[in-house]
Steps between C-alpha positions, in 0.01 A plus 500: 500500500471495120422173322852503350681482834535121488643507147864464598777623273279552192507878451464486120205260511334708773533812285341328198212358702432829679481682164262237363283522813469877456390458139259222598348727764457779244335255257240381753434852627431618144287191429281557808460869413409417141802686367741384227779276623854644496674418174853431623511235771756273662217265605417177321269203562761222545832499688766233540731517804814288473805464719700245699341328801481736796512817292144593598299434182177428686562791740533739205182365340299534822633850562400603147154346551461705818607819323241433227227472765616799707216735599699744714351853488856633462490395133274797425770725645776355286594209727622176341281189512622233739478674837485168687239625750171535313242224479598410143870462580447324832249239381711422194817446702326271750323308223136592567422750222195388302653600165849353550554128447840377617579154363782288637526123495650244734467237226731409214294677234197719426251324276241596240204496740653749744610725215153505343358612834750788502414597143130511583570723798719727287204580275306655790494872568645614834246448777611796705863570429661691218636196313445125477849363575620139459838428659639165382805439717596168338451565129792264431289211634225536240460186292509545123123470481454752782737739324292484183185576701670800659625626163145580384434714808829688466435564130149638554484645852202669657537884510589520871667163559873467568704176494815489714706187424810390693765254381874441553589581138348581161570144384263365768200663328351418160642732230147591390417621851821685579484685168172656615628611842712789614812347646666609826823336618583495871852444630631322806487762779827607667577318825503828692152594376355163601659521844363852549150382409518210749601741775245764407196283432557181700689640797793262457834581661733670248776239533257209452329677210827565316621143552173360361501738202863417422444124532206508258671747264212748501208255478239689703266216607783258578682766699191568711446131560865442590496792744179397674479119477735290711406187306604665171840585649545143619412359156743735329775401741450133411511574126823699529669203672423273204814588293716354778296179517528381140852360513392137440208317342336421833513863607352610166203264524435581867514876439260468204253297704506750786447793261197334340361390837525858631306628198237229548469599865436861396223381267353286777492794743321719247252217437431460870433871535275537195361168376294408807338844514419491126351152525280586797380822334407313181317230694300763685420680174380173345268432793682220678389440857760536773690172493241351264500377143522724198179561300465320168652663197779676689778245444619684188547827689696326775720322246570829320608657831729205577665531158551873554657438841730237350619745232558764767717261702706432187541873439598564863762225492646635177508855634677384815757307296549795268569726798765257626660483154506880482690512831740236365562704186579801718753294694692401187472855368691611809759225442549622144530861618788404730671292233484785249599757766183696435437816698131419546384430855427142603133420555556216746749645747366272776663201324810680378732225633330236284504731197871571543579131542325398178641799313849397608461131413336533156525702179266763349421257216386239750288757684328601175419134430348473846283806442390347170407180686274695736336686211449169314324362808260797501428445131439128560248580775320736260472209256332284768799273564458312829645730770723238663644390165574860396661592832707182514636574152591849620679391818700241306607776259601718795729230638855623492 
């Protein structure tokens, strides 16, 4: 299995990355042999992967990182880097390669301190691999200060260091950084390709896989979750009933409260799974006796952990709400498709009766205003508006 097999529906991007990996392999081979580096090369030191959520930005970056570290003997016989089986490919894909740092955050932002640590690592020569690779999966979450720290490293990279940045769009990255990166745009994968991957890799029944891929409109991670997680299907079902519950003020306020409570419950479950373990591990590392008091001078470390956990709960709640709002947008998109007699397939065929009812009772102009209300709610949450206030404003705007 080649490293590109999980890159769904991105043939053009795969071709570009494979060509760059071949040139990168030739560069390192010449460097080790003390020979001149090839003059023409499709390889560069900084890459920016952009595309809509679910398009596989991080998957493409990790696959490219694996191809850069490939040590398959077939390369000497003309084989392409990225076999997927050698030690370099395997350890990169599972996240244990010593020269590949994969950075993702469950917080709201990436700060200056974390970025400086990455920059220091980027200046090191590869310990055993062919390249020093930094994969920053959430480059859009860099603070302005962190972005300025990163800019210096991207401007003056070490000879065998590669930065792989991922963001939803070019506008989510500082202009000074994106101008120094080679840009690759990923597209939303076709529904059929996502369904095929779920069947092939996850062993999901074809009918279930296609329904999940269609419902999420090609979002790979959401499709996998919807196909494998009963709780995710139940949450989606509740969200898709909301348009029929906002016919009066009381219904609007109750639906908003339930939506926010469900997101808060998701955050609480994540906290229960992770926070206790993190706290106990930190206490043990700081030398606390079992069930005893903490040593002096450790209060600051515990407080820092508590603040980090609080920010993670906020991020989890926002992500859960955003997922619900995405499903709601898809519902009204289907309503609009019926009203405009579009030939495109409906995403939410399991609630077709509700879609047809709302399409029949309202106008396309009204449906567009409802979609705008959902998008405005997402923007309000990004601006740190209180979740309940933002969702209540949305449900009131959805009222028919």
